[in-house]
C-alpha positions in Angstrom: 35.5 83.6 -3.1 33.7 81.9 -6.2 35.4 80.1 -9.1 35.1 82.1 -12.6 32.9 80.6 -15.0 34.1 81.4 -18.6 32.2 81.6 -21.8 33.0 79.0 -24.3 34.4 81.4 -26.5 37.2 82.8 -23.9 40.8 81.7 -24.7 42.7 81.5 -21.4 45.8 83.0 -23.3 43.9 86.4 -23.8 41.6 86.4 -20.7 42.3 88.8 -18.1 39.7 87.5 -15.6 41.1 86.0 -12.3 40.4 81.9 -11.9 38.9 83.0 -8.4 36.7 86.2 -8.2 35.9 87.9 -4.4 32.2 88.8 -4.8 29.9 89.7 -7.5 30.6 93.4 -7.1 34.2 93.2 -6.9 34.7 91.1 -10.2 37.4 92.3 -12.7 39.2 91.7 -16.1 37.9 90.9 -19.4 36.9 87.7 -21.1 38.3 87.4 -24.5 38.5 85.4 -27.3 41.8 84.6 -29.6 41.8 87.3 -32.1 41.1 85.8 -35.7 42.9 87.3 -38.6 40.6 88.3 -41.8 42.2 87.9 -45.0 41.8 91.8 -45.4 44.4 94.4 -45.7 43.9 98.0 -44.8 45.8 101.3 -44.6 45.8 102.3 -40.7 47.4 105.6 -39.9 49.6 105.4 -42.8 50.8 101.7 -42.2 49.7 98.5 -44.0 48.5 96.3 -41.3 46.2 93.1 -41.0 42.6 93.3 -39.5 41.8 91.0 -36.6 38.6 90.4 -35.2 37.7 88.9 -31.6 35.1 88.8 -28.9 35.6 90.3 -25.5 33.0 90.9 -22.5 33.5 92.4 -19.2 33.5 90.3 -16.1 32.5 93.0 -13.6 29.3 94.4 -15.7 28.4 91.0 -17.4 27.4 93.2 -20.2 26.7 92.3 -23.5 29.4 90.3 -25.9 31.2 92.5 -28.3 32.9 92.0 -31.7 36.0 94.2 -32.1 38.5 95.1 -34.8 41.9 95.2 -34.0 44.8 96.7 -36.5 48.2 96.5 -35.7 47.4 95.6 -31.9 44.8 98.5 -31.5 41.2 97.8 -31.2 39.7 100.4 -33.8 36.1 99.5 -33.7 33.6 97.2 -31.6 29.8 96.7 -31.9 27.4 94.6 -29.3 27.3 91.1 -30.9 23.6 91.0 -31.0 23.9 93.9 -33.5 26.3 91.7 -35.8 23.7 88.7 -35.9 22.4 89.7 -39.6 25.9 89.6 -40.7 26.7 86.6 -39.1 23.8 85.0 -41.0 24.9 86.3 -44.2 28.5 84.9 -43.6 27.0 81.7 -42.8 24.9 81.3 -45.7 27.8 82.8 -48.1 30.1 79.9 -46.6 27.3 77.2 -47.2 27.1 78.3 -51.2 30.9 78.3 -51.3 31.1 74.7 -49.5 28.2 73.4 -51.8 26.1 72.6 -49.0 23.1 75.2 -49.9 22.3 76.6 -53.4 22.0 80.6 -54.0 18.2 81.5 -54.5 16.6 84.2 -56.5 15.4 87.2 -54.8 12.2 89.5 -56.0 14.1 92.5 -57.5 11.0 94.7 -56.9 12.3 98.2 -55.8 11.7 99.0 -52.3 11.9 95.2 -51.0 
């Protein structure tokens, strides 16, 4: 038996990985973050619902971390976190500008750039 190590973003209230794991090949459960509500409403299967985002990673495969979207309690999409990095940088830059920590820059508006 080995003690489970959790990613820093893993929320114990949402994680399904046992605290003690038998062996690497028998590991199970999913590390999950708390789902963060996005201030965005959408139509989902005819119902109005809030969109939530969260992280997950299989303890068995230790495959990559995924960013998932949840609507009305159902996971409706996910992408590998490495593919979300460009979006994260855009959001970080926009937040810096909104806080006044950074100033927008002029971009070259040359077609094809």
